C-alpha positions in Angstrom: -1.1 73.7 24.4 2.1 74.8 22.7 4.3 71.7 22.0 7.5 71.7 24.1 10.5 72.9 22.2 13.6 70.8 23.2 17.0 72.2 22.3 18.5 70.3 19.4 21.5 68.9 21.2 19.4 67.7 24.1 16.9 66.2 21.7 19.7 64.4 19.9 20.9 62.8 23.2 17.4 61.8 24.3 16.7 60.4 20.8 19.5 57.9 21.3 18.9 57.3 25.1 17.3 53.9 25.9 18.9 53.7 29.4 19.1 56.4 32.1 21.5 56.3 35.0 20.8 58.8 37.8 23.7 59.7 40.0 22.4 59.9 43.5 23.3 63.6 44.0 20.5 64.6 41.6 18.0 62.8 43.9 18.9 63.9 47.4 21.5 64.2 50.1 22.2 61.3 52.4 25.1 63.1 54.1 23.8 66.6 55.0 26.6 67.0 57.5 29.6 65.4 55.8 32.2 67.2 58.0 30.7 65.7 61.2 30.8 62.2 59.7 34.4 62.7 58.5 35.3 63.9 62.0 33.8 60.7 63.6 35.9 58.5 61.3 39.0 60.5 61.9 38.6 60.4 65.7 38.1 56.7 65.6 41.3 56.2 63.5 43.3 58.4 65.9 42.1 56.4 68.8 43.5 53.3 67.2 46.9 55.0 66.8 46.6 55.3 63.1 48.8 58.0 61.6 47.6 59.8 58.5 48.9 62.6 56.3 48.2 66.2 57.2 46.2 66.5 53.9 43.9 63.6 54.8 43.7 64.5 58.4 42.5 68.0 57.6 40.0 66.9 55.1 36.2 66.9 55.6 35.2 64.3 53.0 33.8 61.2 54.7 34.4 59.0 51.7 38.1 60.0 51.6 38.2 59.2 55.4 36.5 55.9 54.8 39.1 55.0 52.2 41.9 56.0 54.6 40.3 53.7 57.3 40.6 50.7 55.0 44.3 51.4 54.5 44.6 51.0 58.3 43.2 47.5 58.2 40.1 45.5 57.8 38.8 46.2 61.3 39.2 50.0 61.2 37.6 49.9 57.7 34.6 48.0 58.9 34.2 50.4 61.9 34.4 53.4 59.6 31.9 51.8 57.2 29.5 51.4 60.0 29.8 55.0 61.1 29.2 56.3 57.6 26.4 53.7 57.0 24.5 54.7 60.2 24.7 58.4 59.2 23.3 57.6 55.7 20.5 55.4 56.9 19.4 58.0 59.5 19.4 60.7 56.8 17.5 58.4 54.3 14.5 58.5 56.6 14.1 62.3 56.5 16.1 63.6 53.5 13.8 65.4 50.9 13.8 64.3 47.3 14.6 66.7 44.5 11.6 68.3 42.9 10.8 66.7 39.5 12.2 63.3 40.4 8.8 61.5 40.2 8.0 63.3 36.9 11.3 62.2 35.4 10.9 58.6 36.5 7.4 58.4 35.2 8.6 59.9 31.9 11.2 57.3 31.6 8.7 54.5 32.2 6.2 56.0 29.7 8.9 56.1 27.0 10.3 52.7 27.7 13.6 53.8 29.1 15.3 51.7 31.9 16.5 53.6 35.0 19.4 52.8 37.2 20.6 54.7 40.3 24.3 54.9 41.1 25.3 56.2 44.5 28.4 56.4 46.7 26.2 55.5 49.6 25.4 52.2 51.2 22.8 50.1 49.3 20.5 49.9 52.3 20.4 53.7 52.8 19.7 54.2 49.1 16.9 51.6 49.3 15.4 53.2 52.3 15.4 56.6 50.6 13.7 55.2 47.4 11.1 53.4 49.5 10.5 56.5 51.6 9.6 58.5 48.6 7.7 55.9 46.7 10.3 55.6 44.0 11.5 52.0 44.2 9.0 50.6 41.7 10.1 53.2 39.2 13.8 52.3 39.4 15.7 49.2 38.3 19.1 48.4 39.8 20.4 50.6 42.6 24.1 50.3 42.8 25.9 51.7 45.9 29.2 51.8 47.7 29.5 48.0 47.8 29.5 47.9 44.0 32.0 50.8 43.8 34.4 49.0 46.2 34.2 45.9 44.1 34.9 48.0 40.9 37.6 50.6 41.6 37.3 51.9 38.0 33.8 53.0 38.7 34.9 56.6 38.5 34.9 56.2 34.8 31.2 55.0 34.9 32.2 52.1 32.6 31.6 49.4 35.2 28.1 50.8 35.9 27.2 50.5 32.2 28.7 47.0 32.0 26.7 45.9 35.1 23.4 46.9 33.6 24.3 45.7 30.1 23.9 49.1 28.5 25.8 50.4 25.5 27.4 53.8 26.2 25.9 55.4 23.1 22.4 54.4 24.3 22.9 55.6 27.9 22.5 59.1 29.4 23.8 59.7 32.9 22.1 62.5 34.8 24.6 64.4 36.9 24.8 67.2 39.4 28.6 67.8 39.3 31.2 68.4 36.6 33.3 65.5 37.9 30.4 63.1 37.3 29.8 64.5 33.8 33.5 64.1 33.0 33.5 60.5 34.3 30.4 59.8 32.1 32.0 61.3 29.0 35.2 59.2 29.6 33.0 56.1 29.5 31.5 57.2 26.2 28.0 57.8 27.5 25.9 61.0 27.2 26.1 63.4 30.2 23.1 65.5 31.2 23.8 68.0 34.0 21.1 69.5 36.2 22.0 73.0 37.3 21.8 74.4 40.8 21.4 71.1 42.6 25.1 71.0 43.5 26.9 73.2 41.0 25.8 76.1 38.7 25.3 75.8 34.9 28.7 77.3 34.1 30.4 74.6 36.2 28.6 71.8 34.4 29.4 72.8 30.8 32.6 71.7 29.1 34.5 68.5 28.6 34.5 66.3 25.6 31.8 64.1 24.2 28.0 64.4 24.2 26.6 66.6 27.0 23.8 68.9 27.8 22.6 71.0 30.8 19.0 71.4 31.9 17.4 73.8 34.4 15.7 71.1 36.5 14.5 67.5 36.7 11.1 68.8 35.7 12.5 70.3 32.5 14.3 67.0 31.8 11.1 65.0 32.4 9.2 67.2 29.9 12.0 66.8 27.3 12.2 63.0 27.9 8.4 62.7 27.2 8.7 64.8 24.0 11.7 62.8 22.7 11.0 59.1 22.8 14.0 56.9 22.0 14.4 56.1 18.3 14.5 52.4 19.2 11.0 52.6 20.7 9.6 54.5 17.7 11.1 51.9 15.4 9.6 49.1 17.4 6.2 50.6 17.3 6.1 50.2 13.6 6.0 46.4 13.8 
């Protein structure tokens, strides 16, 4: 069998990667109808008499609508959280997993890399999804919306790295969007984009810092197996 040839810049990232953070968007979709969920939250807020800006009111992002609900008060916030949570948990029982996910997680285990999942979804929905697809034993911490709400700076990814005790230079964040890759780079970690899950390759390239784009999770799994972290190689000498 011909040895896998890994592009030098990707190999360089994987050589330094002891920790892998998977943003949930590379694994699956727990809000397949986001507009419908956003509409539910908006209707609930309007029924309470809450007035919102035209920009927010016309939006179809359920997370933006959830944030708006909390500005209206603790009770509307909890009611909105329940609406979004119920939709996520329902989807978790039937949402397909991205091809190559098992291969990537097995490759991380085989090469001694830790794995964390970070999601904008409720922790219970993420847990149900991971159990549904037999992934929970291959993943360490699964940080969800509760974590994000306690750490508003999470958009920089820095709180995620701090929570798992990982150094940015030893961590790769696997992303499906340019915004996630940018947040990763701002935190000083390595960003690896997977094309065509959410955005095409040309959208994922760019930004500052260490980054690479792969064709699929299967390709990344093969590269991860071929490029064990330098820390593990050094440890094997003793």
